[in-house]
C-alpha positions as CSV (number, residue, x, y, z in Angstrom):
1,E,-3.4,3.2,11.9
2,V,-2.7,-0.1,10.1
3,Q,-1.4,-2.7,12.5
4,L,-0.3,-6.2,11.6
5,Q,0.7,-8.4,14.6
6,A,2.4,-11.7,13.6
7,S,2.8,-14.5,16.0
8,G,3.2,-18.3,16.1
9,G,6.9,-18.7,15.2
10,G,9.2,-21.0,17.0
11,V,11.8,-23.7,16.8
12,V,10.6,-26.8,15.1
13,Q,12.2,-30.0,13.9
14,P,12.3,-30.9,10.2
15,G,9.0,-32.4,9.2
16,G,7.1,-30.6,11.8
17,S,4.3,-28.0,11.4
18,L,3.6,-24.5,12.5
19,R,0.6,-22.1,12.1
20,L,1.5,-18.5,12.0
21,S,-1.1,-15.9,12.8
22,C,-1.5,-12.3,11.7
23,A,-3.9,-10.1,13.6
24,A,-4.9,-7.1,11.6
25,S,-6.5,-3.8,12.6
26,G,-6.9,-0.2,11.4
27,F,-8.2,-1.0,7.9
28,P,-11.2,-2.7,6.3
29,F,-10.1,-6.3,6.6
30,D,-12.5,-7.6,4.0
31,D,-11.4,-5.1,1.4
32,Y,-7.6,-5.7,1.6
33,T,-5.2,-8.3,0.4
34,I,-3.2,-9.8,3.2
35,G,-0.2,-12.0,2.8
36,W,3.1,-13.4,4.0
37,F,6.7,-12.7,3.1
38,R,9.8,-14.2,4.6
39,Q,13.5,-13.4,4.8
40,A,16.1,-16.0,5.5
41,P,19.5,-15.1,6.9
42,G,21.7,-13.6,4.2
43,K,19.0,-13.8,1.6
44,E,16.6,-11.5,-0.1
45,R,13.1,-11.4,1.2
46,E,10.6,-13.4,-0.8
47,G,6.8,-13.5,-1.0
48,V,5.1,-16.6,0.2
49,A,1.3,-16.3,-0.2
50,C,-1.5,-13.9,-0.2
51,L,-5.3,-13.9,0.2
52,R,-8.1,-11.6,-0.9
53,R,-11.0,-11.6,1.5
54,Q,-13.5,-10.4,-1.0
55,N,-13.7,-13.6,-2.9
56,N,-11.3,-15.8,-0.9
57,E,-8.8,-15.8,-3.8
58,K,-5.4,-17.1,-2.9
59,Y,-2.0,-16.9,-4.5
60,Y,1.1,-18.9,-3.6
61,A,4.7,-18.6,-4.6
62,D,6.0,-21.4,-6.8
63,F,8.3,-22.8,-4.1
64,V,5.4,-23.4,-1.7
65,K,4.7,-26.8,-3.4
66,G,1.6,-27.6,-1.4
67,R,3.3,-27.3,2.0
68,F,1.9,-23.8,2.8
69,T,-1.8,-22.9,3.3
70,I,-3.1,-19.4,3.8
71,S,-6.5,-18.9,5.4
72,S,-8.5,-16.3,7.3
73,D,-11.0,-15.7,10.0
74,S,-13.0,-12.5,9.4
75,A,-14.6,-12.7,12.9
76,K,-11.1,-12.3,14.3
77,N,-9.6,-10.2,11.6
78,T,-6.8,-12.7,11.4
79,V,-4.9,-14.4,8.6
80,Y,-3.1,-17.7,9.1
81,L,-0.2,-19.4,7.4
82,Q,-0.1,-23.1,8.0
83,I,3.3,-24.6,7.2
84,D,3.6,-28.4,7.0
85,D,6.6,-30.6,6.5
86,L,9.0,-27.9,7.5
87,K,12.5,-27.9,6.1
88,P,15.6,-26.2,7.3
89,E,15.4,-23.9,4.3
90,D,12.1,-22.6,5.7
91,T,14.1,-20.9,8.5
92,A,13.4,-17.2,8.2
93,V,11.6,-14.3,9.7
94,Y,8.1,-14.3,8.5
95,Y,6.3,-11.0,7.9
96,C,2.6,-10.3,7.6
97,V,1.8,-7.7,4.9
98,A,-1.3,-5.9,3.7
99,D,-2.3,-3.8,0.7
100,S,-5.5,-2.6,-0.9
101,R,-4.3,-3.8,-4.3
102,W,-4.5,-7.6,-5.0
103,H,-2.6,-7.4,-8.2
104,H,0.2,-5.4,-6.6
105,V,0.6,-8.0,-3.8
106,V,0.7,-10.8,-6.3
107,H,3.2,-8.9,-8.4
108,S,5.3,-8.3,-5.3
109,I,5.4,-12.1,-4.7
110,I,6.5,-12.8,-8.3
111,V,8.9,-10.0,-8.9
112,P,11.6,-9.1,-6.3
113,G,11.9,-5.4,-5.5
114,F,8.2,-4.7,-5.3
115,S,6.6,-4.4,-1.9
116,P,3.1,-4.2,-0.4
117,D,2.3,-1.0,1.4
118,Y,2.0,-2.3,5.0
119,W,4.3,-4.6,7.0
120,G,4.0,-6.0,10.4
121,Q,6.9,-7.0,12.7
122,G,8.2,-10.5,11.9
123,T,8.0,-13.8,13.7
124,Q,11.0,-16.1,13.7
125,V,10.7,-19.6,12.4
126,T,13.7,-21.9,13.0
127,V,13.7,-25.4,11.6
128,S,16.5,-27.4,13.2
129,S,17.1,-30.9,14.5
């Protein structure tokens, strides 16, 4: 059974940083693409970033603008999302996702309405002064 356990969210002041973690199990970690989506209140969900363990290839949504960094630790089967210079508009529930298809996950980030196969529960990030 695929399991994706996201953690690390919280309340942060503007300009602060957070590192979200996604502990993955139930599938071959190194053979999958794992990523992050988010959904802000009253908005459609949007893709943030994804990573392919096979060659450490990464893809970021255009809005990321260098503030988000995705990484992984294969020894822990964990993917991280470092978010720096947090802004109020980053307030959202952040979801960890996984799929065996790299191009599908990238397409899901680019084109609304497409979705990776597996989703974990979200972790809330609130940016507020």
